[in-house]
C-alpha positions as CSV (number, residue, x, y, z in Angstrom):
1,M,98.1,60.3,-77.9
2,K,97.3,57.3,-78.8
3,K,99.8,55.7,-80.8
4,F,101.6,56.4,-77.3
5,L,99.1,54.7,-75.3
6,I,100.1,51.8,-77.6
7,L,103.7,51.6,-77.4
8,L,103.3,51.9,-73.8
9,M,101.0,49.1,-73.9
10,V,103.9,46.7,-75.7
11,L,106.3,47.8,-73.6
12,V,104.4,46.6,-70.3
13,F,103.8,43.4,-72.5
14,L,107.5,43.4,-72.8
15,L,109.1,44.2,-69.7
16,L,106.4,41.0,-68.5
17,G,107.6,38.6,-70.4
18,F,110.8,39.3,-69.8
19,F,109.7,38.9,-65.6
20,L,107.9,36.4,-66.1
21,S,110.9,33.8,-68.7
22,T,113.2,34.7,-65.7
23,S,111.3,34.3,-62.8
24,Q,111.3,30.8,-64.6
25,V,114.7,30.8,-64.7
26,Q,115.5,31.4,-61.3
27,A,113.3,28.7,-60.2
28,K,114.9,25.5,-62.1
29,E,117.9,27.2,-60.9
30,K,116.5,26.2,-57.1
31,N,114.8,23.0,-58.4
32,P,117.3,20.9,-60.0
33,Q,116.3,16.9,-59.9
34,V,119.4,15.3,-57.5
35,F,120.1,11.5,-57.9
36,I,122.1,10.2,-54.8
37,T,124.9,7.4,-54.5
38,Y,124.0,5.5,-51.4
39,T,126.5,3.5,-49.0
40,G,126.1,2.4,-45.2
41,K,126.3,5.6,-42.8
42,N,129.6,5.4,-42.0
43,A,131.3,3.3,-45.3
44,K,131.4,0.7,-43.5
45,V,128.0,-1.2,-43.9
46,G,127.9,-3.3,-47.1
47,V,130.0,-6.2,-48.3
48,C,131.3,-6.1,-52.0
49,Q,129.6,-9.3,-53.5
50,A,130.6,-10.3,-56.8
51,T,128.3,-10.1,-60.2
52,T,126.0,-13.2,-60.4
53,N,123.6,-11.8,-63.1
54,D,123.5,-9.0,-65.2
55,Q,121.8,-10.1,-67.6
56,A,118.6,-8.4,-66.1
57,N,117.0,-5.6,-68.4
58,I,115.1,-3.0,-66.5
59,F,116.2,0.2,-66.2
60,A,114.8,3.9,-65.2
61,A,114.3,6.3,-67.4
62,T,114.0,10.5,-66.8
63,S,111.4,12.6,-68.4
64,W,114.7,14.3,-70.4
65,R,117.0,14.2,-72.5
66,L,120.7,14.9,-74.3
67,R,120.3,17.2,-76.8
68,S,122.2,15.8,-80.3
69,G,125.9,17.1,-80.3
70,I,128.6,17.3,-78.7
71,L,129.0,18.0,-73.8
72,D,131.7,19.3,-72.6
73,Y,132.6,19.4,-69.8
74,K,135.3,20.6,-67.1
75,L,136.8,18.8,-63.7
76,K,137.2,21.4,-60.1
77,Y,140.7,20.0,-60.1
78,S,141.5,22.1,-57.4
79,S,138.3,20.5,-54.9
80,K,140.8,16.8,-55.5
81,P,142.2,14.8,-52.7
82,R,145.8,15.4,-52.9
83,S,146.4,11.8,-53.3
84,W,145.0,12.6,-56.2
85,T,147.2,13.9,-59.3
86,N,145.2,16.3,-62.3
87,G,146.1,13.6,-64.5
88,S,144.9,10.3,-62.6
89,F,142.0,12.3,-62.0
90,Q,140.7,13.1,-65.2
91,S,142.0,9.4,-67.0
92,A,139.6,7.7,-64.0
93,I,136.8,10.3,-65.5
94,D,137.4,9.5,-68.8
95,L,137.7,6.0,-68.6
96,A,134.1,6.1,-66.8
97,F,132.8,8.5,-69.4
98,S,134.1,5.4,-72.2
99,N,132.0,3.6,-70.6
100,I,128.9,5.4,-71.2
101,Q,130.5,6.6,-75.3
102,G,130.7,2.6,-75.6
103,A,127.1,1.7,-74.7
104,G,126.1,4.7,-76.9
105,G,128.1,3.8,-79.8
106,G,129.6,7.7,-80.6
107,V,131.9,10.2,-78.9
108,L,129.8,12.4,-76.9
109,F,131.6,13.6,-74.4
110,H,134.7,16.6,-74.4
111,Y,136.2,17.2,-71.4
112,A,136.9,20.6,-71.9
113,G,139.6,22.5,-69.3
114,E,139.4,23.0,-65.6
115,S,136.4,24.0,-63.9
116,R,136.6,27.3,-61.8
117,E,132.4,26.6,-60.4
118,A,132.1,26.8,-57.4
119,K,129.8,24.7,-56.1
120,P,126.7,22.9,-58.5
121,S,124.5,25.3,-60.2
122,N,123.0,26.0,-63.2
123,D,125.6,27.8,-65.0
124,N,125.7,25.7,-68.2
125,Q,128.5,24.6,-66.7
126,N,128.8,20.9,-66.4
127,T,131.9,20.6,-63.7
128,I,132.4,17.1,-61.8
129,M,134.5,18.4,-58.8
130,W,134.8,16.5,-55.4
131,Q,132.9,17.8,-51.9
132,A,131.8,17.8,-48.1
133,L,128.2,15.6,-48.4
134,P,126.0,13.7,-45.8
135,A,127.8,10.9,-44.5
136,G,126.3,7.8,-46.1
137,V,126.2,9.4,-49.9
138,V,128.7,8.1,-51.7
139,A,128.4,10.9,-54.9
140,M,125.8,12.8,-55.9
141,T,124.4,14.6,-59.6
142,Y,122.5,16.6,-60.6
143,I,120.4,18.0,-63.3
144,W,119.3,20.9,-64.4
145,T,116.2,20.0,-67.9
146,Q,114.5,23.1,-70.1
147,D,112.4,22.3,-72.8
148,G,113.2,18.8,-72.0
149,H,116.3,18.7,-72.5
150,L,119.3,18.7,-70.0
151,S,121.6,22.3,-70.0
152,D,123.5,21.8,-67.0
153,A,124.7,18.2,-65.4
154,D,126.8,18.2,-62.0
155,T,128.4,15.7,-60.2
156,V,130.0,15.8,-56.4
157,F,132.2,13.0,-54.8
158,N,132.0,13.4,-51.7
159,N,135.3,14.2,-50.2
160,R,134.7,12.3,-46.3
161,Y,135.5,8.8,-47.4
162,L,138.8,8.0,-49.2
163,F,138.7,6.9,-53.4
164,S,141.5,4.9,-55.7
165,L,141.5,4.1,-59.0
166,T,142.0,-0.1,-59.5
167,N,142.2,-1.6,-63.4
168,Y,138.8,-3.5,-64.1
169,T,140.3,-7.3,-65.8
170,G,136.7,-8.4,-66.4
171,S,137.2,-11.1,-63.1
172,N,137.9,-8.7,-60.0
173,D,134.6,-7.6,-59.0
174,C,135.1,-6.9,-56.1
175,G,138.9,-6.2,-55.9
176,G,139.4,-2.5,-55.5
177,S,141.2,-1.6,-52.2
178,R,138.4,-2.4,-48.7
179,A,139.1,0.7,-47.5
180,Y,138.3,3.2,-50.7
181,F,136.0,3.4,-53.5
182,D,136.8,3.3,-56.9
183,L,136.6,6.9,-58.8
184,R,135.6,4.6,-62.3
185,N,133.3,2.2,-60.8
186,I,131.7,5.4,-58.9
187,A,131.4,7.3,-61.6
188,T,130.4,5.2,-64.9
189,H,127.2,5.4,-62.2
190,E,127.0,8.7,-61.8
191,F,127.6,9.7,-66.3
192,G,124.5,7.2,-66.6
193,H,122.3,9.5,-65.1
194,W,123.7,13.0,-67.2
195,V,122.2,10.2,-70.5
196,G,119.2,10.1,-68.2
197,L,119.4,6.9,-66.3
198,G,117.6,7.1,-62.9
199,D,118.8,5.2,-59.7
200,L,117.4,1.5,-59.7
201,Y,117.0,0.1,-56.0
202,N,115.6,-3.5,-56.7
203,S,117.1,-6.6,-55.5
204,Q,117.3,-7.7,-59.5
205,A,119.9,-5.0,-60.3
206,K,122.2,-6.4,-57.7
207,D,124.6,-6.3,-60.4
208,L,123.5,-3.0,-63.1
209,T,125.6,-0.3,-63.6
210,M,122.9,2.1,-62.9
211,Y,122.1,0.1,-58.6
212,G,121.8,2.7,-56.3
213,Y,124.1,2.0,-54.0
214,A,128.0,1.6,-53.6
215,V,130.2,-0.3,-51.3
216,R,134.3,0.1,-51.5
217,G,136.4,-2.0,-53.5
218,E,133.7,-2.5,-55.8
219,L,134.7,-2.8,-59.8
220,K,132.3,-4.3,-60.6
221,K,130.5,-1.1,-62.6
222,D,133.7,0.0,-64.8
223,T,131.2,-2.1,-67.2
224,L,127.5,-2.4,-68.2
225,G,124.8,-5.0,-67.9
226,L,122.4,-6.0,-70.3
227,G,119.5,-3.1,-68.6
228,D,122.1,-0.6,-68.5
229,I,123.0,-1.1,-71.7
230,T,119.6,-0.8,-72.7
231,G,118.8,2.1,-71.6
232,I,121.5,3.5,-72.7
233,R,120.8,3.3,-76.8
234,A,117.6,4.2,-76.1
235,L,118.3,7.4,-74.8
236,W,121.6,8.1,-76.8
237,P,120.9,11.2,-79.1
């Protein structure tokens, strides 16, 4: 009888630990960190300005870090606008990740195919997609963490607005279409969050990629400023 009671107590403690750990995971699923890139409510407020100082050595770091090793990401092709092909979508995203990896000094992000994820969620699948977001929001990145490290990252572009892809030459900071947001420009900023960079909103950071506002026709975030590079190198796993 005594052995039975001991076994019963052990079983109760194991079950209690299981339910507590499950509830903690569920809490993380419901409470991601969300980073928002803003524009004017009608996407016409704000005019692109050419770079005057991208040497501000400032960045905002989050409380978590990437794990070492390759991070897979998937694209939800079914969510893209009709004007985009699968290839052009992937090309813009690859170019944006290349901006980040160039500063970090190594290969970290790996394209892993098509995503079937319905919406941003903590499902161990890092997905890039389009969805309808509120007016004034160009894109949002959702980050879930565990034990101080990233466990899931999803980025969403607002399908209420038009996006295009224009080649950046290094001198055409505002050379994109005045009717469109440039996908690589916006994506490079969003993927800075994947590495662990936060948004900057002060005027000193207006020419840095991690500045939290975006306007139509802007291309200058295709390249990184000094603060962006410093931050990425400091956080690189």
